[in-house]
N, C-alpha and C positions, 0 to 999 in steps of 0.2 A: 291393668296393660300399659294406657295411655301415659302415664306417671315414668313407667320401664321407657318406654321410646324416646321421653325427653330428658329421661339419664341418661339414654344410649347418646342421644344425639348433641348433648351438651360437654359428653363427656368426648365426644371428636372436635368439639372446638376448641377444647381442651389440652385437650394429648395429641392426638392425629394432625390433626390443622397443621400448629407451632411446627411439631419433628417432619412434615411435610414439609413447610415454609423451610426450619432452617438445611433441611434435604438440599431442596434445588440452591439455596445461598449458598450451600456452601461445594454442591457443584459449580455453582460460574464461577467462584472463587477457585477453586482447582485448574479449570480448565483455562485462570486469565495467563496462572501463575504456569502452566505447560504452554502457551501461547510465548507469554516473554520471556521464556525460556530457551525456544529457540531463533530468539532476536537474538545475533553475538553483536560486537563492536568491532568493524571492519574500517574505522578511522573515519577522520572529519571530511564533507567535501570544502575547497577552500573554496573564497568570494570570487564569483564569475561574471562578465557583463554576456545578456544574452542580445546576441546581432538579431535583429529581425529580416528572416529569411523568407516568411510568407506575409503580405500585406494584412495580412488579419490577425499578428499576433502579438498581442500586449505585452510581455512581460519582457520587460528589461536587464532585470540583474537578478542577483538570487538572494539580495536582501529582501525581495516579495517570496519568495521560497519560505521562510520562517515563520515556522508555529503553520504550517504543512507539510501533508504529508508526501512524500515523491515518491512516482515511479518509474525509477528509469531506464531505458535503453539505449544501445547506439541501432539505429536500423541501416540493414544494410542491403544493395543491393538483394541479395540473399536472397534474402526474409519476403520481398516486394513477390522476386520470382515465384517464391512458394510460399504463397501466403495462407494457404489455410488454417492453421494455427496461430499462425500472428491477426488475424479475422476473431477467429474463438476469443484467444489469449484477450485483447486491446478492447475489443466488441463486449466481452463482455464483462471485465472488470469496467469499462466506460459506461455502459447502464446503469452496473449496481451504484455505483461511485456520483452518478452524474447530476445530481443536486446539491453536491457537496464540495464547499467552498475551498475546500479544509484540503483536498484531495487533489493534484495535479500530475501530468504524464509529460515526462519532457525527453522529445525523443531526438536524439541529436543524427545527421545524417551530410555523409560528404555534401556540399556545393552544386555536386553536379546532378543531384541523386532529389534536391525541393523540390521540384516539378513534380516528379512522378511518388512524392511522397506527397504533396497538396492534394493531388489527383487522388491517392489512394485512401484517404481520410474524408475524403466528399463520400466515396463512389459508396461507403461501407458508412453513413452520418457518424463520424467522429470528428471533424471539422468542429470543433468548437474550441474556442481562441481563449477563451475563459480558464479553458480546465486542458487542455489539449495543445504543446509547446512544442513547437521545431524549433532546432539550433544546430549550431558546427559542429564541427569534432573537434572541443579544446584535446588537446595532448595532454596538460596539466591535470582537468577534470578527470581526461579517460582514464588517467594514472591514478589519481585518487577513489576512484570507483572497486580500484580492485578488480577486477571480474575474474571468476578462476580462468574462466573457459568462455569465447567468445560466445554469441547468439543469446546470451542471457540475459535477464532482466536483475535491478535491485531496486530495494526498499529503500529511502533513506529516511529518518526521523524527521518528527515537527525541529530538534535543536542539528539538522546537517549533516548526523550521522549515518550511515551506509551497516545496516545492521544484517539482511540475510541478500542473497539469492537464488535464482528462482530459474527454471527451464522451462520457457512459454510451451515448448511441444509436449510435454507432459499435464495432462489435467489437473491431477493428483495437485502437484506441486500449483499449479493458477490458482486452484478452491486456497489450498493453504495458504500465499498472498492475501490472495481476499478475506482471511480472516487476522490474518495477523493486519493488513491496513485497519480493521477495525481495531481492533487495540492500538494503536501507535496512535488512533485518530482520541480516542479517549485518553491516551496513558497519560497520569500522574506522577512528573517527575520524583516526587518523593516519593513514593510508591514501587516506584522500579528497582528491584533486589540485583539487577545485572547492574546500572548504569549506580549505585548506591557502592557497592562492591569495587566499581572502577574510584569513585572518588574515592573509598578509603583506602587504597593503594600506592 
């Protein structure tokens, strides 16, 4: 009986465990491929200066965004007037990636709204000058984002390429944004099938 039990355990180790490991590895690879396939190339954002709107701001130019994933949004007065979804979206993302120095939130706002934006960030524990950057609405840069509709967020990869847009009022899209941030943080350009196809054209 003991011999049969040892044989079964050995078979489990030799056959079943490797098969399970392969399955989960393959599942993870398929997930990465699926996530990357959803990330398109909507164009490169130009280099830009970052005017210091809040006394605590630390970013001076887009050169400091290299090798960092950027979540960009035009923050309008109406976003602050109806802020529940904004608090959920920005708050949950900031909480999840708070310890990552390679993830940055870039909020573009009108000069007249700077005070309100600063108060909003402080009120909701998002006043994080190293990660949450408030800057002006630069027409050239806003045009480069190519937002399909107003009020959306964009994700920009470590090479400065806009890859996807999200409606922050939709919880499912916010969750998808979280997944895409994770994929881009660990992205190896040599293994990105979309970017490789772009180079071959």
